[in-house]
N, C-alpha and C positions, 0 to 999 in steps of 0.2 A: 881668221879671227879666233881669238881665244874663246873658250867656252865658259870661263869662270869670271864674271864681272868683278868679283872681289880682288882678283889678282891682276887685272888688266891695267897695270900702272902706265903703260904706254898710251892707251886711249885716254885714260884719266888726265894725264899730262897734256895730251893734245887738245882735249876739250877745254881744259883750264886755260891754256894759252889762247884759244880761239874765242873765249867768252868775252863779250864787250857790252858796254852800256850803249844802247841805241835809242834814239827818239822813236816813240810809237809811230809817228808819221812815216818812218822808213819801213815799218813792218806791216802797214795797213794792207798793202797789195797781197802780202802772204796770208794775212787774215782772211781777206776776200776769197782766197783759194781754199780756205779751211785748213791751213797748215801750221797754225800757231797754237802751241799748247802752253797753258799757264801752269806754273808751279807755285804752291803755297810757300810762304816765307819760312815756315818751320822745316822745310826740306832743303837739302843741299842741291843746288841747281846742277853742278857737275855730276854728282852721284846719280841723279835722275837721268841725265843725258846718257851716262854710261849704261845704266840699266835698260833704257829704251833701245840703245844701240845694240845691246846683246839680246834683245827680245826677251827680257826677263819678265814673262807674263805674270808670274806670282806677285812680284813687287809692284808692277804697274797696276794690276788689278786691285791690289790692296789699297794703293794710293788713290785710285779712282773711286773705289767704294767709300773711302774716308773723305772724299771731296778735296783731296790735296793736289790732284792734277786733273786737268780737264781742258778740252778745247776752249779757247777764249770765246766768251759769250758776247753777244751784240752789246749788252749793257756795259760790260767791261771795256769793250772797244770804244764805245762812246764816251765813257768816263775818262779813259786815258787820253783821248783826243781833246776833250774839253780842258784837261789840266796840263796838256802838253807834256805828258809823262815820258820819262826816260826809263827803260827797263834793261835789266841784265838779260842777255840773249846768247844762245849758242845754237849751232845747227846740228841736227841729227837727221840727215836726209830721210824723208822729204819734209821733216818738221823743223820748225824753229821753236825752241823751248825758251820761254820767258819767265822772269820773276821780277816782281817789284823789289825795291830796296828793302832789305830786312828791317823790320821794326825793332827798335831797342826795347828790350823788356825790363 
């Protein structure tokens, strides 16, 4: 694995190709295992996945402190189930990284 996430274009391309929109109902079992991570809509899902894959502790810690990434909460899970949400998702083993559709500003 490359050590510089900024230059890892191969991983970025792979994650981008493997990102898909999935119904929350297909992700619930992963949520129950504690493996689903929410990403705020102001962040780029693929960039976050690449940084997590590279174990970029500085970026991940900064995003966590800012409340921009976190494990999915029970209330989020219940809301997504109630509205039959579809989320953008990609896998960074053992996690599934999810993001709601970006809001238009």
